[in-house]
N, CA, C, O and the ligand as a Tripos MOL2 file, in Angstrom:
@<TRIPOS>MOLECULE
protein
  241   239    61     0     0
PROTEIN
NO_CHARGES

@<TRIPOS>ATOM
      1 N         -24.8720   13.6900   -4.8910 N.3       1 MET1
      2 CA        -24.1950   13.5780   -6.3170 C.3       1 MET1
      3 C         -24.0140   12.2370   -6.8350 C.2       1 MET1
      4 O         -23.2570   11.5620   -6.1370 O.2       1 MET1
      5 N         -24.4490   11.6960   -7.7780 N.am      2 ALA2
      6 CA        -24.5370   10.5530   -8.5420 C.3       2 ALA2
      7 C         -24.1370   10.4280   -9.8120 C.2       2 ALA2
      8 O         -24.4710   11.3220  -10.5890 O.2       2 ALA2
      9 N         -23.3590    9.3300  -10.2950 N.am      3 LEU3
     10 CA        -23.0010    9.0720  -11.6290 C.3       3 LEU3
     11 C         -24.2210    8.4410  -12.1660 C.2       3 LEU3
     12 O         -24.9930    7.7240  -11.5290 O.2       3 LEU3
     13 N         -24.3300    8.8460  -13.6360 N.am      4 ASP4
     14 CA        -25.4110    8.1830  -14.3450 C.3       4 ASP4
     15 C         -25.2180    6.8800  -14.6840 C.2       4 ASP4
     16 O         -24.3070    6.4330  -15.3810 O.2       4 ASP4
     17 N         -26.1820    6.2390  -14.1220 N.am      5 PRO5
     18 CA        -25.9190    4.7470  -14.1990 C.3       5 PRO5
     19 C         -25.4400    4.1000  -15.8130 C.2       5 PRO5
     20 O         -24.6160    3.2230  -16.0720 O.2       5 PRO5
     21 N         -26.3330    4.9370  -16.7550 N.am      6 GLN6
     22 CA        -25.8470    4.5490  -18.1660 C.3       6 GLN6
     23 C         -24.3440    4.7480  -18.3490 C.2       6 GLN6
     24 O         -23.6660    3.9210  -18.9580 O.2       6 GLN6
     25 N         -23.8280    5.8710  -17.8070 N.am      7 LEU7
     26 CA        -22.4200    6.2400  -17.8430 C.3       7 LEU7
     27 C         -21.5800    5.3340  -17.2440 C.2       7 LEU7
     28 O         -20.5620    4.8840  -17.7720 O.2       7 LEU7
     29 N         -22.0270    5.0340  -16.0520 N.am      8 LEU8
     30 CA        -21.2220    3.9660  -15.4350 C.3       8 LEU8
     31 C         -21.1580    2.5140  -16.3590 C.2       8 LEU8
     32 O         -20.1650    1.7880  -16.3930 O.2       8 LEU8
     33 N         -22.2530    2.2940  -16.9900 N.am      9 GLU9
     34 CA        -22.1610    1.0500  -17.7740 C.3       9 GLU9
     35 C         -21.1050    1.1240  -18.9050 C.2       9 GLU9
     36 O         -20.8290    0.0540  -19.4470 O.2       9 GLU9
     37 N         -20.5690    2.0850  -19.2730 N.am     10 ILE10
     38 CA        -19.7940    2.2240  -20.4260 C.3      10 ILE10
     39 C         -18.5380    2.3990  -20.0050 C.2      10 ILE10
     40 O         -17.6250    2.1600  -20.7960 O.2      10 ILE10
     41 N         -18.2420    2.8650  -18.6320 N.am     11 LEU11
     42 CA        -17.0010    2.9860  -18.1060 C.3      11 LEU11
     43 C         -16.1150    1.7340  -17.9590 C.2      11 LEU11
     44 O         -16.7130    0.6620  -17.8640 O.2      11 LEU11
     45 N         -14.8610    1.7270  -17.9300 N.am     12 ALA12
     46 CA        -14.1500    0.5610  -17.9510 C.3      12 ALA12
     47 C         -12.6840    1.0510  -17.4640 C.2      12 ALA12
     48 O         -12.3160    2.2110  -17.6470 O.2      12 ALA12
     49 N         -11.9140    0.1200  -16.8590 N.am     13 CYS13
     50 CA        -10.7540    0.5130  -16.4760 C.3      13 CYS13
     51 C          -9.7800    0.8330  -17.7530 C.2      13 CYS13
     52 O          -9.7980    0.2030  -18.8100 O.2      13 CYS13
     53 N          -9.0510    1.7780  -17.4870 N.am     14 PRO14
     54 CA         -8.0670    2.3190  -18.6420 C.3      14 PRO14
     55 C          -6.8540    1.2770  -18.9300 C.2      14 PRO14
     56 O          -6.1310    1.4510  -19.9110 O.2      14 PRO14
     57 N          -6.6470    0.1320  -17.9940 N.am     15 ASP15
     58 CA         -5.5420   -0.6250  -18.2390 C.3      15 ASP15
     59 C          -6.1140   -1.6260  -19.4550 C.2      15 ASP15
     60 O          -7.2240   -1.4760  -19.9660 O.2      15 ASP15
     61 N          -5.2400   -2.5850  -19.7970 N.am     16 THR16
     62 CA         -5.5020   -3.2290  -21.1330 C.3      16 THR16
     63 C          -6.6900   -4.2290  -20.9950 C.2      16 THR16
     64 O          -7.2140   -4.7170  -21.9960 O.2      16 THR16
     65 N          -7.1350   -4.5470  -19.6250 N.am     17 HIS17
     66 CA         -8.0870   -5.5570  -19.6620 C.3      17 HIS17
     67 C          -9.3610   -5.0050  -19.6960 C.2      17 HIS17
     68 O         -10.2930   -5.8070  -19.7700 O.2      17 HIS17
     69 N          -9.6470   -3.6670  -19.6550 N.am     18 HIS18
     70 CA        -10.9370   -2.9160  -19.8240 C.3      18 HIS18
     71 C         -11.9820   -3.5460  -18.8870 C.2      18 HIS18
     72 O         -13.1100   -3.7530  -19.3350 O.2      18 HIS18
     73 N         -11.6870   -3.8580  -17.6410 N.am     19 ALA19
     74 CA        -12.6680   -4.4640  -16.9020 C.3      19 ALA19
     75 C         -13.7510   -3.3420  -16.3230 C.2      19 ALA19
     76 O         -13.4690   -2.1520  -16.1780 O.2      19 ALA19
     77 N         -15.0020   -3.9190  -16.0300 N.am     20 PRO20
     78 CA        -15.9670   -3.1070  -15.4470 C.3      20 PRO20
     79 C         -15.5770   -2.3500  -14.0240 C.2      20 PRO20
     80 O         -14.6710   -2.7450  -13.2890 O.2      20 PRO20
     81 N         -16.2200   -1.4620  -13.8200 N.am     21 LEU21
     82 CA        -15.9390   -0.4900  -12.7180 C.3      21 LEU21
     83 C         -16.8930   -0.6910  -11.7050 C.2      21 LEU21
     84 O         -18.0200   -0.9110  -12.1480 O.2      21 LEU21
     85 N         -16.7710   -0.6810  -10.2950 N.am     22 THR22
     86 CA        -17.7750   -0.6950   -9.3710 C.3      22 THR22
     87 C         -17.8010    0.6390   -8.7530 C.2      22 THR22
     88 O         -16.8060    1.0720   -8.1730 O.2      22 THR22
     89 N         -18.7230    1.2050   -8.8350 N.am     23 TYR23
     90 CA        -19.1270    2.4890   -8.2190 C.3      23 TYR23
     91 C         -19.5850    2.5520   -6.7820 C.2      23 TYR23
     92 O         -20.5900    2.0170   -6.3130 O.2      23 TYR23
     93 N         -18.4730    3.4670   -6.0090 N.am     24 ASP24
     94 CA        -18.7700    3.5400   -4.5660 C.3      24 ASP24
     95 C         -19.1520    5.0090   -4.2690 C.2      24 ASP24
     96 O         -18.3320    5.9110   -4.0950 O.2      24 ASP24
     97 N         -20.6160    5.1500   -4.2280 N.am     25 ALA25
     98 CA        -21.1330    6.4950   -4.0270 C.3      25 ALA25
     99 C         -20.5180    7.3130   -2.9200 C.2      25 ALA25
    100 O         -19.8970    8.3550   -3.1280 O.2      25 ALA25
    101 N         -20.7270    6.7740   -1.7110 N.am     26 PRO26
    102 CA        -20.2470    7.7690   -0.4830 C.3      26 PRO26
    103 C         -18.7910    8.0930   -0.8120 C.2      26 PRO26
    104 O         -18.4080    9.2570   -0.6930 O.2      26 PRO26
    105 N         -17.8630    7.0230   -1.2650 N.am     27 ALA27
    106 CA        -16.4630    7.4170   -1.3400 C.3      27 ALA27
    107 C         -16.3360    8.1570   -2.4740 C.2      27 ALA27
    108 O         -15.3420    8.8760   -2.5680 O.2      27 ALA27
    109 N         -17.2260    8.1280   -3.4550 N.am     28 GLN28
    110 CA        -16.8480    8.9790   -4.9740 C.3      28 GLN28
    111 C         -15.8130    8.4650   -5.4140 C.2      28 GLN28
    112 O         -14.8690    9.1770   -5.7550 O.2      28 GLN28
    113 N         -15.7630    6.8890   -5.5150 N.am     29 THR29
    114 CA        -14.6690    6.2570   -6.2070 C.3      29 THR29
    115 C         -14.9840    5.0800   -7.2390 C.2      29 THR29
    116 O         -16.1250    4.6240   -7.1620 O.2      29 THR29
    117 N         -14.3150    4.6460   -7.9880 N.am     30 LEU30
    118 CA        -14.7050    3.6160   -8.9170 C.3      30 LEU30
    119 C         -13.3590    2.6580   -8.8290 C.2      30 LEU30
    120 O         -12.1760    2.9560   -8.9920 O.2      30 LEU30
    121 N         -13.9200    1.5320   -8.5440 N.am     31 THR31
    122 CA        -12.8520    0.2920   -8.3150 C.3      31 THR31
    123 C         -13.0310   -0.6020   -9.3670 C.2      31 THR31
    124 O         -14.1260   -1.0120   -9.7540 O.2      31 THR31
    125 N         -11.7880   -0.9430   -9.8890 N.am     32 CYS32
    126 CA        -11.7300   -1.9340  -10.9550 C.3      32 CYS32
    127 C         -12.0420   -3.1440  -10.4640 C.2      32 CYS32
    128 O         -11.7140   -3.4220   -9.3110 O.2      32 CYS32
    129 N         -12.8160   -4.1750  -11.3680 N.am     33 THR33
    130 CA        -13.0920   -5.4460  -10.7860 C.3      33 THR33
    131 C         -12.1830   -6.2280  -11.2080 C.2      33 THR33
    132 O         -12.3000   -7.3870  -10.8110 O.2      33 THR33
    133 N         -11.3320   -6.0130  -11.8610 N.am     34 GLU34
    134 CA        -10.1740   -6.9340  -12.2930 C.3      34 GLU34
    135 C          -8.7750   -6.7980  -11.4760 C.2      34 GLU34
    136 O          -8.2220   -7.6830  -10.8240 O.2      34 GLU34
    137 N          -8.3100   -5.3380  -11.7010 N.am     35 CYS35
    138 CA         -6.9720   -5.0570  -11.0750 C.3      35 CYS35
    139 C          -7.0660   -4.5450   -9.5560 C.2      35 CYS35
    140 O          -6.1400   -4.6020   -8.7470 O.2      35 CYS35
    141 N          -8.3710   -4.0260   -9.3130 N.am     36 GLY36
    142 CA         -8.4290   -3.2850   -7.8910 C.3      36 GLY36
    143 C          -8.1810   -2.0940   -7.6960 C.2      36 GLY36
    144 O          -8.3070   -1.5370   -6.6060 O.2      36 GLY36
    145 N          -7.7020   -1.4340   -8.9970 N.am     37 ARG37
    146 CA         -7.1000    0.0500   -8.9220 C.3      37 ARG37
    147 C          -8.5400    0.7410   -8.5130 C.2      37 ARG37
    148 O          -9.6380    0.2020   -8.6510 O.2      37 ARG37
    149 N          -8.3180    1.8960   -8.0420 N.am     38 ILE38
    150 CA         -9.2580    2.8180   -7.3280 C.3      38 ILE38
    151 C          -9.1020    4.0560   -8.1320 C.2      38 ILE38
    152 O          -8.0180    4.6280   -8.2480 O.2      38 ILE38
    153 N         -10.3020    4.4950   -8.7330 N.am     39 PHE39
    154 CA        -10.2530    5.9110   -9.5020 C.3      39 PHE39
    155 C         -11.2030    6.6650   -8.8320 C.2      39 PHE39
    156 O         -12.3070    6.2530   -8.4770 O.2      39 PHE39
    157 N         -10.6440    8.0490   -8.6270 N.am     40 GLU40
    158 CA        -11.5580    8.9140   -7.8550 C.3      40 GLU40
    159 C         -12.5870    9.5330   -8.8020 C.2      40 GLU40
    160 O         -12.4030    9.4320  -10.0150 O.2      40 GLU40
    161 N         -13.7250   10.2070   -8.2910 N.am     41 VAL41
    162 CA        -14.5240   10.7490   -9.2150 C.3      41 VAL41
    163 C         -14.7640   11.9750   -8.6370 C.2      41 VAL41
    164 O         -15.3530   12.1280   -7.5660 O.2      41 VAL41
    165 N         -14.1460   13.1850   -9.5960 N.am     42 ARG42
    166 CA        -13.7880   14.5140   -9.1390 C.3      42 ARG42
    167 C         -14.9450   15.1950   -9.7070 C.2      42 ARG42
    168 O         -15.0780   15.0440  -10.9220 O.2      42 ARG42
    169 N         -15.9450   16.0180   -9.0170 N.am     43 ASP43
    170 CA        -16.9230   16.7840   -9.3160 C.3      43 ASP43
    171 C         -17.6100   16.2060  -10.5890 C.2      43 ASP43
    172 O         -17.6030   16.8050  -11.6640 O.2      43 ASP43
    173 N         -18.3240   14.7540  -10.3490 N.am     44 ASP44
    174 CA        -19.0410   13.8250  -11.0170 C.3      44 ASP44
    175 C         -18.1190   13.6400  -12.5250 C.2      44 ASP44
    176 O         -18.6850   13.5120  -13.6110 O.2      44 ASP44
    177 N         -16.9370   13.6500  -12.3960 N.am     45 VAL45
    178 CA        -16.2170   13.2700  -13.4660 C.3      45 VAL45
    179 C         -15.4010   12.4290  -13.1770 C.2      45 VAL45
    180 O         -14.4900   12.8120  -12.4420 O.2      45 VAL45
    181 N         -15.3950   10.9640  -13.6300 N.am     46 PRO46
    182 CA        -14.4420    9.9000  -13.4290 C.3      46 PRO46
    183 C         -13.0160   10.3150  -13.6930 C.2      46 PRO46
    184 O         -12.8160   11.0200  -14.6820 O.2      46 PRO46
    185 N         -12.1180   10.0050  -13.0150 N.am     47 VAL47
    186 CA        -10.7860   10.2400  -13.5690 C.3      47 VAL47
    187 C         -10.1020    8.8120  -13.7530 C.2      47 VAL47
    188 O          -9.5590    8.1770  -12.8490 O.2      47 VAL47
    189 N         -10.2140    8.4590  -14.9500 N.am     48 LEU48
    190 CA         -9.9950    7.0860  -15.4310 C.3      48 LEU48
    191 C          -8.4200    7.2840  -15.9250 C.2      48 LEU48
    192 O          -8.1710    7.2070  -17.1280 O.2      48 LEU48
    193 N          -7.5260    7.5010  -15.1080 N.am     49 LEU49
    194 CA         -6.1310    7.6980  -15.6220 C.3      49 LEU49
    195 C          -5.1960    6.6850  -14.6370 C.2      49 LEU49
    196 O          -5.1750    6.8050  -13.4120 O.2      49 LEU49
    197 N          -4.5420    5.8210  -15.2720 N.am     50 LEU50
    198 CA         -3.5140    5.0860  -14.5400 C.3      50 LEU50
    199 C          -2.9130    5.5640  -13.5250 C.2      50 LEU50
    200 O          -2.9100    5.1200  -12.3770 O.2      50 LEU50
    201 N          -2.1560    6.9020  -14.1320 N.am     51 ASP51
    202 CA         -1.3100    7.6010  -13.1190 C.3      51 ASP51
    203 C          -2.0900    8.1160  -11.9880 C.2      51 ASP51
    204 O          -1.5560    8.4240  -10.9230 O.2      51 ASP51
    205 N          -3.3820    8.2140  -12.2160 N.am     52 GLU52
    206 CA         -4.0250    8.8170  -11.0410 C.3      52 GLU52
    207 C          -4.7090    7.8810  -10.1610 C.2      52 GLU52
    208 O          -5.3170    8.2830   -9.1690 O.2      52 GLU52
    209 N          -4.6300    6.5180  -10.5110 N.am     53 ALA53
    210 CA         -5.3270    5.5640   -9.8110 C.3      53 ALA53
    211 C          -4.6330    5.3010   -8.6370 C.2      53 ALA53
    212 O          -3.4170    5.4700   -8.5490 O.2      53 ALA53
    213 N          -5.4370    4.8370   -7.5910 N.am     54 ARG54
    214 CA         -4.7470    4.1270   -6.2790 C.3      54 ARG54
    215 C          -4.5590    2.8850   -6.4870 C.2      54 ARG54
    216 O          -5.5850    2.2650   -6.7680 O.2      54 ARG54
    217 N          -3.4160    2.1820   -6.4420 N.am     55 VAL55
    218 CA         -3.0780    0.9230   -6.4650 C.3      55 VAL55
    219 C          -3.3090    0.1630   -5.1370 C.2      55 VAL55
    220 O          -2.8280    0.6000   -4.0910 O.2      55 VAL55
    221 N          -4.0590   -0.9990   -5.1740 N.am     56 PRO56
    222 CA         -4.2240   -1.6890   -3.8050 C.3      56 PRO56
    223 C          -2.7910   -2.4420   -3.6560 C.2      56 PRO56
    224 O          -1.9360   -2.5190   -4.5390 O.2      56 PRO56
    225 N          -2.7260   -2.9340   -2.4520 N.am     57 ALA57
    226 CA         -1.3240   -3.6510   -2.1880 C.3      57 ALA57
    227 C          -1.1220   -4.7630   -3.1630 C.2      57 ALA57
    228 O          -2.0390   -5.5610   -3.3560 O.2      57 ALA57
    229 N          -0.0550   -4.8630   -3.7510 N.am     58 GLU58
    230 CA          0.3470   -6.1690   -4.7930 C.3      58 GLU58
    231 C           0.0690   -7.3270   -4.0850 C.2      58 GLU58
    232 O           0.6800   -7.5930   -3.0500 O.2      58 GLU58
    233 N          -0.9570   -8.1750   -4.6290 N.am     59 GLY59
    234 CA         -1.1810   -9.5520   -4.2000 C.3      59 GLY59
    235 C          -0.7530  -10.5810   -4.8940 C.2      59 GLY59
    236 O           0.3500  -11.0890   -4.6900 O.2      59 GLY59
    237 N          -1.7030  -11.0520   -5.9160 N.am     60 SER60
    238 CA         -1.4500  -12.3220   -6.6050 C.3      60 SER60
    239 C          -0.4830  -11.7080   -7.8400 C.2      60 SER60
    240 O          -0.0220  -12.4620   -8.6970 O.2      60 SER60
    241 ZN         -8.2010   -2.6770  -13.9680 Zn       61 ZN61
@<TRIPOS>BOND
     1     1     2 1
     2     2     3 1
     3     3     4 2
     4     3     5 am
     5     5     6 1
     6     6     7 1
     7     7     8 2
     8     7     9 am
     9     9    10 1
    10    10    11 1
    11    11    12 2
    12    11    13 am
    13    13    14 1
    14    14    15 1
    15    15    16 2
    16    15    17 am
    17    17    18 1
    18    18    19 1
    19    19    20 2
    20    19    21 am
    21    21    22 1
    22    22    23 1
    23    23    24 2
    24    23    25 am
    25    25    26 1
    26    26    27 1
    27    27    28 2
    28    27    29 am
    29    29    30 1
    30    30    31 1
    31    31    32 2
    32    31    33 am
    33    33    34 1
    34    34    35 1
    35    35    36 2
    36    35    37 am
    37    37    38 1
    38    38    39 1
    39    39    40 2
    40    39    41 am
    41    41    42 1
    42    42    43 1
    43    43    44 2
    44    43    45 am
    45    45    46 1
    46    46    47 1
    47    47    48 2
    48    47    49 am
    49    49    50 1
    50    50    51 1
    51    51    52 2
    52    51    53 am
    53    53    54 1
    54    54    55 1
    55    55    56 2
    56    55    57 am
    57    57    58 1
    58    58    59 1
    59    59    60 2
    60    59    61 am
    61    61    62 1
    62    62    63 1
    63    63    64 2
    64    63    65 am
    65    65    66 1
    66    66    67 1
    67    67    68 2
    68    67    69 am
    69    69    70 1
    70    70    71 1
    71    71    72 2
    72    71    73 am
    73    73    74 1
    74    74    75 1
    75    75    76 2
    76    75    77 am
    77    77    78 1
    78    78    79 1
    79    79    80 2
    80    79    81 am
    81    81    82 1
    82    82    83 1
    83    83    84 2
    84    83    85 am
    85    85    86 1
    86    86    87 1
    87    87    88 2
    88    87    89 am
    89    89    90 1
    90    90    91 1
    91    91    92 2
    92    91    93 am
    93    93    94 1
    94    94    95 1
    95    95    96 2
    96    95    97 am
    97    97    98 1
    98    98    99 1
    99    99   100 2
   100    99   101 am
   101   101   102 1
   102   102   103 1
   103   103   104 2
   104   103   105 am
   105   105   106 1
   106   106   107 1
   107   107   108 2
   108   107   109 am
   109   109   110 1
   110   110   111 1
   111   111   112 2
   112   111   113 am
   113   113   114 1
   114   114   115 1
   115   115   116 2
   116   115   117 am
   117   117   118 1
   118   118   119 1
   119   119   120 2
   120   119   121 am
   121   121   122 1
   122   122   123 1
   123   123   124 2
   124   123   125 am
   125   125   126 1
   126   126   127 1
   127   127   128 2
   128   127   129 am
   129   129   130 1
   130   130   131 1
   131   131   132 2
   132   131   133 am
   133   133   134 1
   134   134   135 1
   135   135   136 2
   136   135   137 am
   137   137   138 1
   138   138   139 1
   139   139   140 2
   140   139   141 am
   141   141   142 1
   142   142   143 1
   143   143   144 2
   144   143   145 am
   145   145   146 1
   146   146   147 1
   147   147   148 2
   148   147   149 am
   149   149   150 1
   150   150   151 1
   151   151   152 2
   152   151   153 am
   153   153   154 1
   154   154   155 1
   155   155   156 2
   156   155   157 am
   157   157   158 1
   158   158   159 1
   159   159   160 2
   160   159   161 am
   161   161   162 1
   162   162   163 1
   163   163   164 2
   164   163   165 am
   165   165   166 1
   166   166   167 1
   167   167   168 2
   168   167   169 am
   169   169   170 1
   170   170   171 1
   171   171   172 2
   172   171   173 am
   173   173   174 1
   174   174   175 1
   175   175   176 2
   176   175   177 am
   177   177   178 1
   178   178   179 1
   179   179   180 2
   180   179   181 am
   181   181   182 1
   182   182   183 1
   183   183   184 2
   184   183   185 am
   185   185   186 1
   186   186   187 1
   187   187   188 2
   188   187   189 am
   189   189   190 1
   190   190   191 1
   191   191   192 2
   192   191   193 am
   193   193   194 1
   194   194   195 1
   195   195   196 2
   196   195   197 am
   197   197   198 1
   198   198   199 1
   199   199   200 2
   200   199   201 am
   201   201   202 1
   202   202   203 1
   203   203   204 2
   204   203   205 am
   205   205   206 1
   206   206   207 1
   207   207   208 2
   208   207   209 am
   209   209   210 1
   210   210   211 1
   211   211   212 2
   212   211   213 am
   213   213   214 1
   214   214   215 1
   215   215   216 2
   216   215   217 am
   217   217   218 1
   218   218   219 1
   219   219   220 2
   220   219   221 am
   221   221   222 1
   222   222   223 1
   223   223   224 2
   224   223   225 am
   225   225   226 1
   226   226   227 1
   227   227   228 2
   228   227   229 am
   229   229   230 1
   230   230   231 1
   231   231   232 2
   232   231   233 am
   233   233   234 1
   234   234   235 1
   235   235   236 2
   236   235   237 am
   237   237   238 1
   238   238   239 1
   239   239   240 2
@<TRIPOS>SUBSTRUCTURE
     1 MET1         2 RESIDUE 1 A MET
     2 ALA2         6 RESIDUE 1 A ALA
     3 LEU3        10 RESIDUE 1 A LEU
     4 ASP4        14 RESIDUE 1 A ASP
     5 PRO5        18 RESIDUE 1 A PRO
     6 GLN6        22 RESIDUE 1 A GLN
     7 LEU7        26 RESIDUE 1 A LEU
     8 LEU8        30 RESIDUE 1 A LEU
     9 GLU9        34 RESIDUE 1 A GLU
    10 ILE10       38 RESIDUE 1 A ILE
    11 LEU11       42 RESIDUE 1 A LEU
    12 ALA12       46 RESIDUE 1 A ALA
    13 CYS13       50 RESIDUE 1 A CYS
    14 PRO14       54 RESIDUE 1 A PRO
    15 ASP15       58 RESIDUE 1 A ASP
    16 THR16       62 RESIDUE 1 A THR
    17 HIS17       66 RESIDUE 1 A HIS
    18 HIS18       70 RESIDUE 1 A HIS
    19 ALA19       74 RESIDUE 1 A ALA
    20 PRO20       78 RESIDUE 1 A PRO
    21 LEU21       82 RESIDUE 1 A LEU
    22 THR22       86 RESIDUE 1 A THR
    23 TYR23       90 RESIDUE 1 A TYR
    24 ASP24       94 RESIDUE 1 A ASP
    25 ALA25       98 RESIDUE 1 A ALA
    26 PRO26      102 RESIDUE 1 A PRO
    27 ALA27      106 RESIDUE 1 A ALA
    28 GLN28      110 RESIDUE 1 A GLN
    29 THR29      114 RESIDUE 1 A THR
    30 LEU30      118 RESIDUE 1 A LEU
    31 THR31      122 RESIDUE 1 A THR
    32 CYS32      126 RESIDUE 1 A CYS
    33 THR33      130 RESIDUE 1 A THR
    34 GLU34      134 RESIDUE 1 A GLU
    35 CYS35      138 RESIDUE 1 A CYS
    36 GLY36      142 RESIDUE 1 A GLY
    37 ARG37      146 RESIDUE 1 A ARG
    38 ILE38      150 RESIDUE 1 A ILE
    39 PHE39      154 RESIDUE 1 A PHE
    40 GLU40      158 RESIDUE 1 A GLU
    41 VAL41      162 RESIDUE 1 A VAL
    42 ARG42      166 RESIDUE 1 A ARG
    43 ASP43      170 RESIDUE 1 A ASP
    44 ASP44      174 RESIDUE 1 A ASP
    45 VAL45      178 RESIDUE 1 A VAL
    46 PRO46      182 RESIDUE 1 A PRO
    47 VAL47      186 RESIDUE 1 A VAL
    48 LEU48      190 RESIDUE 1 A LEU
    49 LEU49      194 RESIDUE 1 A LEU
    50 LEU50      198 RESIDUE 1 A LEU
    51 ASP51      202 RESIDUE 1 A ASP
    52 GLU52      206 RESIDUE 1 A GLU
    53 ALA53      210 RESIDUE 1 A ALA
    54 ARG54      214 RESIDUE 1 A ARG
    55 VAL55      218 RESIDUE 1 A VAL
    56 PRO56      222 RESIDUE 1 A PRO
    57 ALA57      226 RESIDUE 1 A ALA
    58 GLU58      230 RESIDUE 1 A GLU
    59 GLY59      234 RESIDUE 1 A GLY
    60 SER60      238 RESIDUE 1 A SER
    61 ZN61       241 GROUP 0 **** ****
């Protein structure tokens, strides 16, 4: 299963920066290039909700 590349192009982080996301096909996740939040892809549907995102360890 893979996301449509055209869909991926229009996807953005739901946070205020709306940064592009990097798709990890094997993991079925989308990672924000700005804040590093990890969003799951469930049944080919990206779950772009801040409440559902996994937040990486706080760094900067
Ligand atoms: Zn983000």
